[in-house]
KEKE-3310 file (N, C-alpha, C; in steps of 0.2 Angstrom, whole numbers, plus 5000, padded with zeros to 4 digits):
npx = (5004:5002:5010:5006:5016:5024:5036:5049:5061:5069:5073:5084:5077:5064:5057:5051:5052:5058:5052:5050:5047:5058:5067:5080:5090:5087:5091:5096:5112:5122:5123:5113:5102:5103:5099:5086:5081:5082:5071:5061:5060:5052:5039:5023:5013:5010:5004:4999:4997:4991:5001:5013:5012:5013:5026:5033:5030:5038:5048:5043:5039:5049:5063:5076:5078:5082:5094:5112:5116:5116:5108:5097:5092:5087:5078:5068:5064:5058:5048:5040:5035:5027:5010:5000:4991:4982:4977:4966:4957:4958:4965:4963:4966:4978:4995:5003:5007:4999:4991:4979:4966:4958:4945:4945:4952:4949:4947:4942:4943:4957:4962:4957:4964:4977:4976:4973:4984:4998:5011:5020:5012:5014:5011:5014:5021:5018:5006:4995:4999:4996:4982:4981:4988:4979:4968:4973:4980:4993:5007:5021:5034:5046:5060:5072:5084:5091:5107:5103:5096:5081:5073:5059:5044:5037:5031:5036:5029:5012:5006:4995:4993:4996:5009:5014:5029:5039:5056:5062:5074:5092:5098:5102:5117:5124:5138:5138:5131:5118:5104:5096:5080:5069:5052:5040:5022:5015:5001)
npy = (4994:5011:5026:5041:5055:5068:5080:5091:5104:5113:5126:5126:5130:5127:5132:5134:5145:5162:5176:5185:5177:5171:5157:5154:5149:5136:5129:5115:5107:5098:5085:5084:5086:5074:5065:5069:5066:5052:5049:5055:5047:5037:5041:5043:5052:5069:5080:5096:5112:5128:5138:5130:5122:5132:5136:5124:5120:5125:5115:5107:5117:5125:5122:5126:5124:5111:5110:5109:5102:5085:5081:5090:5088:5075:5077:5084:5075:5065:5073:5076:5064:5059:5059:5074:5082:5097:5107:5120:5135:5146:5145:5144:5135:5122:5120:5110:5093:5078:5082:5087:5098:5102:5108:5109:5103:5087:5076:5063:5060:5061:5051:5040:5041:5039:5026:5019:5020:5015:5019:5029:5044:5062:5075:5092:5107:5117:5123:5116:5104:5105:5103:5089:5084:5088:5080:5068:5060:5059:5049:5048:5059:5068:5077:5088:5096:5112:5120:5133:5147:5155:5163:5169:5165:5155:5141:5124:5114:5112:5123:5119:5106:5092:5081:5064:5056:5043:5040:5034:5030:5031:5048:5056:5063:5076:5083:5097:5101:5099:5090:5075:5069:5056:5052:5041:5044:5042:5033)
npz = (5000:4996:5004:5012:5011:5019:5014:5016:5015:5027:5038:5053:5063:5059:5048:5031:5023:5024:5033:5023:5012:5006:5002:4999:5008:5009:4997:4989:4989:4977:4983:4992:4983:4976:4986:4987:4975:4975:4984:4977:4966:4970:4971:4965:4964:4966:4977:4977:4983:4976:4976:4978:4966:4956:4958:4956:4943:4933:4932:4921:4912:4909:4901:4904:4918:4920:4915:4915:4927:4932:4942:4943:4930:4932:4943:4936:4927:4935:4941:4930:4925:4935:4942:4945:4957:4959:4972:4972:4974:4966:4954:4937:4927:4923:4917:4915:4910:4914:4925:4936:4942:4957:4967:4981:4997:5000:5013:5012:4998:4996:5005:4998:4986:4990:4995:4984:4976:4967:4969:4981:4988:4989:4999:4996:5002:5016:5019:5012:5017:5030:5031:5028:5039:5049:5046:5049:5040:5035:5033:5035:5039:5031:5033:5027:5035:5034:5037:5044:5052:5053:5060:5058:5049:5036:5043:5043:5049:5055:5068:5076:5077:5086:5085:5087:5084:5077:5075:5060:5054:5057:5058:5043:5038:5029:5019:5017:5028:5029:5037:5036:5041:5045:5049:5056:5057:5072:5077)
capx = (5000:5006:5010:5006:5022:5026:5043:5051:5067:5067:5078:5085:5071:5058:5054:5052:5054:5058:5046:5049:5045:5064:5069:5087:5094:5086:5093:5100:5118:5121:5122:5106:5098:5103:5094:5079:5079:5081:5065:5056:5059:5047:5033:5019:5008:5012:4998:5001:4992:4992:5008:5018:5011:5016:5033:5036:5028:5044:5051:5041:5038:5056:5069:5083:5078:5085:5100:5117:5118:5112:5103:5092:5088:5084:5072:5063:5061:5054:5042:5036:5032:5022:5004:5000:4984:4983:4971:4966:4950:4959:4968:4958:4969:4984:4999:5008:5004:4997:4990:4972:4964:4952:4944:4946:4955:4944:4951:4940:4946:4964:4963:4956:4970:4983:4974:4972:4990:5004:5017:5019:5009:5017:5008:5019:5019:5016:4999:4991:5000:4992:4975:4982:4989:4973:4964:4977:4982:5000:5010:5028:5037:5053:5063:5079:5086:5096:5111:5102:5091:5079:5069:5052:5042:5032:5033:5036:5024:5007:5006:4989:4992:5001:5011:5019:5033:5044:5062:5062:5081:5097:5098:5107:5121:5127:5144:5136:5128:5111:5103:5090:5076:5063:5048:5033:5017:5012:4993)
capy = (5000:5017:5030:5049:5058:5075:5081:5098:5107:5118:5129:5122:5133:5124:5136:5133:5151:5167:5181:5189:5172:5169:5150:5152:5145:5129:5127:5109:5106:5091:5079:5084:5085:5067:5062:5071:5062:5045:5049:5057:5042:5032:5045:5042:5057:5075:5084:5102:5118:5133:5141:5125:5121:5138:5136:5118:5119:5126:5109:5105:5122:5129:5117:5128:5121:5104:5110:5111:5096:5078:5081:5094:5084:5069:5079:5086:5069:5062:5077:5076:5057:5058:5063:5080:5085:5103:5110:5128:5139:5152:5143:5142:5130:5120:5121:5104:5086:5073:5086:5089:5103:5101:5115:5109:5097:5083:5071:5056:5059:5060:5044:5035:5042:5035:5019:5016:5022:5010:5022:5034:5051:5067:5082:5096:5113:5117:5125:5111:5098:5106:5100:5082:5083:5089:5075:5062:5056:5059:5043:5049:5066:5068:5083:5090:5102:5116:5123:5140:5149:5161:5167:5169:5164:5150:5135:5118:5110:5116:5124:5117:5098:5088:5075:5059:5054:5038:5040:5028:5028:5036:5054:5056:5069:5078:5086:5104:5103:5097:5084:5071:5065:5053:5050:5039:5047:5037:5034)
capz = (5000:4996:5009:5011:5014:5019:5013:5016:5017:5032:5043:5059:5068:5057:5043:5024:5020:5030:5033:5016:5007:5003:5004:4997:5013:5008:4990:4990:4985:4973:4987:4995:4978:4975:4991:4985:4969:4977:4987:4972:4961:4972:4971:4959:4963:4970:4979:4978:4983:4971:4977:4976:4959:4952:4959:4953:4936:4929:4930:4915:4907:4907:4900:4907:4925:4920:4911:4919:4931:4931:4948:4941:4925:4935:4946:4931:4924:4940:4942:4924:4924:4940:4942:4949:4959:4962:4975:4972:4972:4962:4948:4932:4922:4924:4911:4914:4908:4920:4931:4937:4946:4961:4970:4989:5000:5003:5016:5009:4992:4997:5008:4992:4981:4993:4996:4977:4972:4967:4972:4986:4986:4993:5000:4996:5004:5023:5020:5010:5021:5037:5030:5028:5046:5053:5044:5051:5034:5034:5036:5036:5038:5029:5033:5026:5039:5032:5042:5044:5057:5049:5065:5057:5042:5035:5047:5040:5052:5058:5075:5079:5076:5090:5082:5090:5078:5078:5070:5055:5053:5059:5054:5037:5038:5022:5019:5017:5034:5030:5040:5034:5046:5043:5055:5055:5062:5077:5077)
cpx = (5004:5005:5009:5012:5022:5033:5044:5058:5066:5073:5079:5079:5064:5054:5056:5054:5054:5052:5045:5048:5052:5065:5076:5091:5093:5088:5097:5106:5117:5120:5115:5101:5098:5099:5087:5077:5078:5074:5059:5055:5054:5040:5029:5014:5010:5005:5000:4995:4994:4999:5014:5018:5014:5023:5036:5035:5034:5048:5049:5041:5044:5061:5075:5084:5082:5092:5106:5120:5113:5106:5097:5088:5084:5078:5067:5060:5056:5047:5037:5032:5027:5015:5004:4992:4985:4976:4971:4959:4951:4962:4962:4960:4976:4988:5003:5004:5003:4995:4982:4971:4958:4952:4945:4949:4950:4947:4949:4943:4954:4966:4962:4962:4976:4982:4975:4979:4995:5010:5015:5016:5013:5012:5013:5017:5016:5008:4994:4992:4997:4985:4976:4984:4983:4968:4967:4978:4989:5003:5017:5029:5044:5056:5070:5080:5092:5100:5109:5096:5088:5074:5062:5050:5037:5034:5032:5030:5019:5008:5000:4988:4997:5003:5016:5023:5038:5050:5062:5069:5086:5097:5104:5111:5124:5133:5143:5133:5121:5110:5096:5087:5070:5059:5042:5028:5014:5004:4991)
cpy = (5006:5021:5037:5052:5065:5076:5088:5099:5113:5120:5125:5124:5131:5128:5134:5139:5156:5171:5185:5184:5169:5162:5149:5148:5138:5126:5121:5109:5099:5085:5078:5083:5077:5063:5063:5067:5055:5044:5050:5051:5037:5035:5044:5048:5063:5078:5091:5107:5123:5136:5136:5123:5126:5138:5130:5117:5121:5120:5105:5111:5126:5124:5119:5125:5115:5104:5111:5106:5090:5078:5084:5091:5078:5071:5081:5080:5066:5066:5077:5069:5056:5062:5069:5081:5092:5105:5117:5130:5144:5151:5142:5137:5128:5119:5115:5098:5083:5077:5088:5094:5101:5107:5115:5103:5093:5077:5064:5055:5058:5053:5039:5036:5038:5028:5015:5017:5016:5012:5027:5041:5056:5073:5087:5103:5113:5119:5120:5105:5099:5103:5092:5080:5083:5083:5068:5057:5055:5053:5044:5057:5065:5075:5084:5097:5106:5119:5131:5141:5155:5166:5167:5168:5159:5143:5129:5113:5114:5117:5120:5109:5095:5082:5071:5056:5049:5039:5033:5025:5033:5042:5054:5063:5070:5083:5094:5106:5102:5091:5081:5067:5062:5050:5046:5042:5042:5039:5030)
cpz = (5000:5003:5007:5015:5013:5019:5013:5018:5021:5035:5049:5064:5065:5052:5036:5020:5025:5029:5027:5011:5004:5006:5001:5001:5012:5001:4991:4986:4981:4977:4990:4989:4976:4979:4989:4979:4970:4980:4981:4967:4963:4973:4964:4958:4968:4971:4981:4979:4977:4971:4975:4969:4955:4953:4955:4946:4931:4927:4924:4910:4905:4907:4903:4914:4925:4917:4917:4924:4930:4936:4946:4935:4928:4939:4941:4928:4929:4941:4936:4923:4929:4939:4947:4951:4962:4965:4975:4970:4967:4955:4943:4927:4925:4917:4910:4913:4915:4926:4930:4942:4950:4965:4978:4991:5003:5006:5013:5003:4992:5000:5002:4987:4984:4993:4989:4973:4973:4969:4977:4984:4991:4993:5001:4998:5011:5023:5018:5015:5028:5036:5031:5035:5050:5052:5046:5045:5032:5037:5038:5035:5037:5029:5031:5030:5036:5038:5042:5049:5054:5054:5064:5050:5041:5038:5043:5043:5055:5066:5079:5079:5080:5086:5086:5084:5081:5072:5066:5054:5056:5055:5048:5037:5031:5023:5020:5023:5035:5034:5038:5039:5043:5049:5052:5060:5066:5077:5083)
residu = (MET:ALA:ARG:LEU:LEU:TYR:SER:ALA:ILE:CYS:SER:LEU:ASP:GLY:PHE:VAL:ALA:ASP:GLU:ALA:GLY:ASP:PHE:GLY:PHE:ALA:PHE:PRO:ASP:PRO:GLU:VAL:LEU:ALA:ALA:VAL:ASN:GLU:ASP:THR:ALA:GLN:VAL:GLY:THR:PHE:LEU:HIS:GLY:ARG:ARG:MET:TYR:GLU:LEU:MET:GLN:GLY:TRP:GLU:THR:ASP:PRO:SER:TRP:ALA:GLU:GLY:ASP:GLN:GLY:SER:ALA:ASP:PHE:ALA:ALA:HIS:TRP:GLN:ARG:ALA:GLU:LYS:VAL:VAL:VAL:SER:THR:THR:LEU:THR:ASP:VAL:VAL:THR:ARG:ARG:THR:ARG:LEU:VAL:ARG:SER:PHE:ASP:PRO:VAL:GLU:VAL:ALA:ALA:LEU:VAL:ARG:ASP:ALA:GLU:GLN:ASP:VAL:THR:VAL:ASP:GLY:PRO:THR:LEU:ALA:ALA:HIS:ALA:PHE:ARG:ALA:ASP:LEU:VAL:ASP:GLU:VAL:HIS:LEU:LEU:VAL:ALA:PRO:ALA:ASN:VAL:GLY:ARG:GLY:LEU:LYS:ALA:LEU:PRO:ASP:ASP:VAL:PRO:LEU:ALA:LEU:ASP:LEU:LEU:ARG:ASP:PRO:ARG:ARG:PHE:ALA:GLY:GLY:PHE:LEU:GLY:LEU:ARG:TYR:ALA:VAL:ARG:ARG)
# end
């Protein structure tokens, strides 16, 4: 059975972006990107909110994103081959292949999507993921912690959802200072 995963790159103090919306501190180096690609290769469906989709669509619509290094080319290929479900009340259309638009986060539909999936499903972006956490749908939390402290901004995990987590494996250390953490959500 597939799992619903929440993956994020965040600062040491738990933010995916600072208060100005900048996430440059989280840009993965080649070693971290290789780890992201290992995980992304196992994903069959990306569940995105509008902002995350608008950010990610360049992996298909702008060929320059995949140029320059093998890690970027690999990520673009993984993202393009996967199904995408975009949850948005404001988007009127999607511009990428294998993508469908839904108007609201429906926990019953998301649970069915995961149950029927042959590969893992990710819920991407902390705002949309908060809905999945509140509905107790997230099976695992994968965090790549950047060696940065940003002080304020967009939190990686919701404030209003207590989570009991079990460490799935030893933390993974990266030469550039990133730390990879994987947890199962205890139910």
